[in-house]
C-alpha positions in Angstrom: 5.1 42.6 15.8 2.0 40.6 15.0 2.1 36.9 15.3 2.0 35.0 12.1 -0.9 32.6 11.5 -0.1 29.0 12.1 1.3 27.3 9.0 -1.2 25.0 7.3 -0.8 21.3 7.8 0.8 19.8 4.7 -1.6 17.6 2.8 -0.6 14.0 2.3 0.4 13.8 -1.4 -1.2 10.9 -3.3 1.2 8.8 -5.3 0.3 8.9 -9.0 1.3 5.2 -9.3 0.0 2.8 -6.7 2.5 0.9 -4.6 3.3 -2.5 -6.1 4.1 -3.9 -2.6 7.5 -5.2 -3.5 8.3 -6.3 0.1 5.7 -7.6 2.5 5.7 -9.4 5.8 3.1 -11.5 7.6 1.6 -9.7 10.5 -1.3 -12.0 11.5 -2.7 -15.4 10.9 -6.3 -16.7 11.4 -7.8 -20.1 10.7 -8.1 -19.6 7.0 -6.3 -16.3 6.3 -2.9 -14.6 6.5 -2.6 -10.9 6.7 0.5 -9.1 5.3 1.9 -5.6 5.6 3.7 -3.8 2.8 7.1 -2.6 4.1 7.0 0.2 1.6 3.6 1.9 2.1 2.4 0.3 5.3 -0.9 -1.1 3.8 -2.2 -4.3 5.5 -4.2 -6.7 3.4 -5.1 -10.4 3.2 -2.4 -12.4 1.5 -4.9 -13.9 -1.1 -5.5 -10.3 -2.2 -1.8 -9.8 -2.7 -1.6 -12.9 -4.9 -4.5 -11.6 -6.9 -2.7 -8.2 -7.4 0.4 -10.0 -8.6 -1.7 -12.0 -11.1 -3.4 -8.8 -12.4 -0.1 -7.0 -12.8 1.3 -9.9 -14.8 -1.8 -10.0 -17.0 -1.7 -6.2 -17.7 2.0 -6.2 -18.6 1.6 -9.2 -20.9 -1.3 -7.5 -22.8 0.6 -4.4 -23.6 
């Protein structure tokens, strides 16, 4: 009996739709910045970026 080759490592599937970060929590604070982590996808980003994403989403949905 010949040993079977090791099974390939499954590739991380990319989501066709980016995460909308519906639930975030603050993970760090600096003098002039707060960093939040998305509870859904695990991405960490500056809170001001999160506010900008929300504004852009609202803009795009209103333009449709």
